[in-house]
N, C-alpha and C positions, 0 to 999 in steps of 0.2 A: 687655807684660804677661807674656810667656813668657821674656823675658830671655836670660840665658846658656845656658839649657837648649836653647832653639830655635836659638841661634847655633851650638852644638856641631853639630847636624844639618846646617845650612847649610854649614859648613866641611867636614863629612864628605861632603857631596853633591859638592863640587868634587873631592875625592880619589876617590870612587867613580866619578864620571863619566869620569875619565880612566884607569880601570882595568878596563874592560869590565864594569862593573855598571850595571844599569839603574835601575829605580825605587828610591826610598828612602822609609822611613816609620819613625815611632816607635810602639811598642807598649807599653802600660803596664798594671799591675795595681794595684789599690788596695782594701783592705778598709776602707771607709768608716766602719764601725761606726755607721751611721745608724739601724739597727733600733730600733724602739720596742716597748713592752710591750703594745700593743693595735692591732687593725686601725684604719686610717684615722689614726692619730696622726702618723705620718710625713708623710702629705699635709698635715695640719693645720699642722705645724711648717715645712714648706717654704713653704707659703703664707704664713705669719706672718713669714717672714724669720729663721728661728731662727739663732742665732749659729753653731752647729756646722755647719749646712747652708751657710751663707755662707762659712765657712772652707774647707769642702770643695770648694765651687765654685772658690774662689781657688787651691786646691791644683792641681785639674784644669787651670785656665787657665795657671797657672805651668808645668806639665809640658808642655802643649801637645802631647799625644799624638794621633795620628791614629786609633787604636783603643785603647780602655781597657776592661778587664774589671774590673767593679766587684763587690764582695761587701758584704754588709751592708745590702742595699736591700730593704725590705719589699715583698712583691709584692701587688698588687691586680688583680683580674680585667680591669678596663678600662685598666690602665696608667696611671692618673691620676697617682700619686706619681712615676713615672719621667718623665712628660711635664713635670710641674711642676719636677722636678730638672733637666732639660735646659734649661729656661728660666732657672733659677738659674745655671747654668754659662755660658749665653749672656750673662746680665747681667754676669758676671765677666770676659767677654772672649773666650770660645771657642764657636764654634758646633758642635753635633753633629747634623746632620740626620737621621742614621739611629740607631735604637735597636733593641735585641732584649732580650726577656725571655721566660721561661717559668715556670710555676708550679713551685716547688721542692718538694723532699720535706719540708722543715722544716714541722712542724705538720700535716702530711697524716697523718690518723689511720689507723692499721693495721687497727683493728677488734678487736684482741686486747690482752690485758694484757701487754705486752711488759716491763715493769719489775717484774712480780710483786708488785704491792702490792694485789692483790685487786680492782682497779677498772680500767676502761677509759676512755679519752678524755682522759687526762693528757698532759702535754708529753713524757713519756718513753714513751708509747705510741704516738707518731707515727713515721712512717717516719724522720724526723730530728727532734731536739729542737726544740720550738717551742711557745710559748703560744698561738699561733693559726696557722692555715694561711697560709703564705707568709711568716712571720717571718724576717728575715735571709736574703732571697733573693739572687739575682745578676742582673746586667744587663750589656749590652755597649753602649757609646757608640761611634759611628764617624762619621769625616768621609766615609767612602765606603759606597756601598751594600752592604747585607748580603743574601746569597742565601737567603731564608727557606726556599724550597722545598728547598734544599740541606742544611739543618740536620739533624743527627742528635742526638737526645736520648738519652743512655745512662743517664739517671737511673732508668729502670724495671727495670733489671737486678737480679735477685734476688741477694742476697749469696752464697746457696748455689750459685748457677749460674755464678759465676766460678771456673772449674776451678783456678786458681792460688791462690785465696783461702786464707789460713790460719785466719781466725777460725772458719769453719763446722766446721773439723776439731778445734778446740781445745775442751777439756772446759769446759762451763758457759758457753759464750759464746752459743749459739743452741739453743733448745729445738726439738723436732721441729716443734711448732706455729709457732713464729717463723720457722723455716727456709722454711715455705711461703709467707710473706708479706713477710719483712723485705728491703727494698731495700738495695743496697750504698751508694749515694750518700746521704750525710746530708742535702746540699742539692741538689747537681746536677753532672753531668758532660755538657757540651755540646761538640758539634763545629760550628763557625759559620764558613761560608765568607764572605769579604769580597772584593768586586770592586774591584780598583784602577783608576785612571783609564785605564791601558793596556788595560783589559779582562782582564788576567791576575788570578789570584785568590791570595789567601794565607788559609789556614784557621787560625782561632783555636780551640784546644782549651783550655777553661776550666772551672774547678771550684773548689769550697771544701770541704775535708775536715774531718771532725770533729776536735776537739781529743783527743789521746790521754790524756785525764784524765777526772775526774768519773765514775768507775766503782768497781768493787771488785776484789778479788784475781784475779777471772777475766780482767781486763784487756780487757774487751769493747770499749771505745772505742780502746785501744792497737791491738788487732787490726784494728778497722774502719778506723781511720786508715791503717795500712799497706796494707790491701787496697784502699782508695780510690786509693792511689798505684799500686798494681800493676794497677789497671784500665787505666791509660793504656799500660803496656807491653803488656798483652794486646791493647789495641786496635791499637797499632802492629804487633804481630805478626800481625794479621789474625784473631785468635781470636773477635773479636766481629762478624766479617763486614764486608768493604768498609772496610779501613783507608784512611786519608787518603792522597792522592796529591798530589805537588807540595809547594811550600813551605808550612810551618805554623810555629806558635808555640804552646807550652804556657804558659799564664798563669793564675795563680790563688793562692789561699791555701792552701797544703799543710798548714798547722798542724804542721809538722815541720822540725826543725833537724837537720843531719847530725851534729851534735857535742853540742848543749846540750839540756837540758830532758828531758821524758818522751818516750816513743815508742819504737817498734820501728825502729831506725835502718837496718836493712838495706834497707828499702823506699825511703827518700828517697835513700840513697846509691847504690842501683842506678838510680834515675831520673836523678839528676845524672850518673852515669857511663855512661848509655846512649849509645852511639856515633851514634845518629840525632839526638841533641840536642846543642847546645852550651851551655855555662854561662859567660855573660859575666861572672860574679861582680860584679854592680853594687855600688858602694861609695858611701859618703856622707862628708861631713866630720866626722860626729859619732861613729858607731858602726860604722865599717868596713862589713861586709856585712850587718849586722843591719837588720831591717826592722820590729821592734817591741822594746819593752823592758818585760817584765813584772816586777812587784815581786818575785816569788818566784824568778825565774831570771836576771834581768838581760837584757841585749841578746840577741836571738835572731833568726836568719834563718828565716822561715816563709813569705814571700811570694816568688813566683818569675816571671820571664819567661825561658823557655828556647826559643830559636829552633831550628828544624831545622838540621842540619849543613850544608846546601847554601846557607844565607843567610851573608851577610858582616855581621859585627857592626861597627859604626862607632863605637859609644859605648854606655855603659850607666851608670846610677846609681841611687842611692836619694835621694829628695827628702827629706833630713833636714838642714836648715840647721844650722849651728854655733851654740852659744849666743852671743848678741850679734848674730847676723844679724836685721835687722828682720822677716824672714819667718818666723823660728823660732816666734814665738807662734801664728801662723796655722796652721802645720803641727801644732802641739801641740793647738790647739782643734779641728782637724778630726778627728783620729782618734788613737788610741795606735799605730796602724800607720802606715807611711810608704809613699808611693807609689814603686813600682819602675818604671823605664823602660829600654827598650833601642832603640837606633837600628840599622836594618837596611838592607841593599841587597840586592835581588833580581838574579840573575845575567841577563845578556843573553840 
């Protein structure tokens, strides 16, 4: 079921084992776009065997990642949708015994009129855009145990409290009232430790930033997107207290391409150029490094898996089959985004 993608990791394992590197693993990120327009609808569709859900499960099984960061998964308090999604992936051929999710900022009402339309309670009055609380959340699926007690949720950080953020200093982006309540994370920023079979740990830094569009001349979403990326560099610098130690991987949907489309490019370029990270530049057979193709912009790279510089990259790719490949219709049915994966080795 996992085909050539898993073969790459097995061959790389042989090379790594003879070169002073210990454990190997594959980490992936995938914006599933499974979000629905109302609470409970995703759970309904998973249980019904929805075509998109089945295609998404086949994509995950094909990639065969040990740990995968997912975006576009509606959150429910009991985790029912995520539990059923894990079953769907297992039915496609890949077991994930361990899952993690938290309530996202999307749809979480701020209590004030953030969009200035004279009413409160609308989707743009929430901490992150959402038709209901939890719409378009995030999740982590893992073959290895997750240290839930060691998780850090940075999603509650106020936008105005990130010292290096540019949005709160720009005219017309945040009112005084909004600055008191507006969180920076449009969906979430999580630090999730994973315990490997040897007992060693690797930490997943995962997030989903807002698109830098759908605003006005004040460029509120453009500033917010860039500042959501700056949050990670602030965290690595220790500005938010207790930066990660040991090996880590930054994985998620940045909604930012360093060259194409909208957005304040300095933030994504600085993140990709940070010496504490390595950029494997995953490629596909179809659109080079792109992970999505929007009608208005064409192919763009917005989804990333960036390992810490102390990890050895054994391989990387974007699961975007070429036209004519029998799996191409499956990937297309799953999401407009394509799964990004990186194979890694930890040093002895």
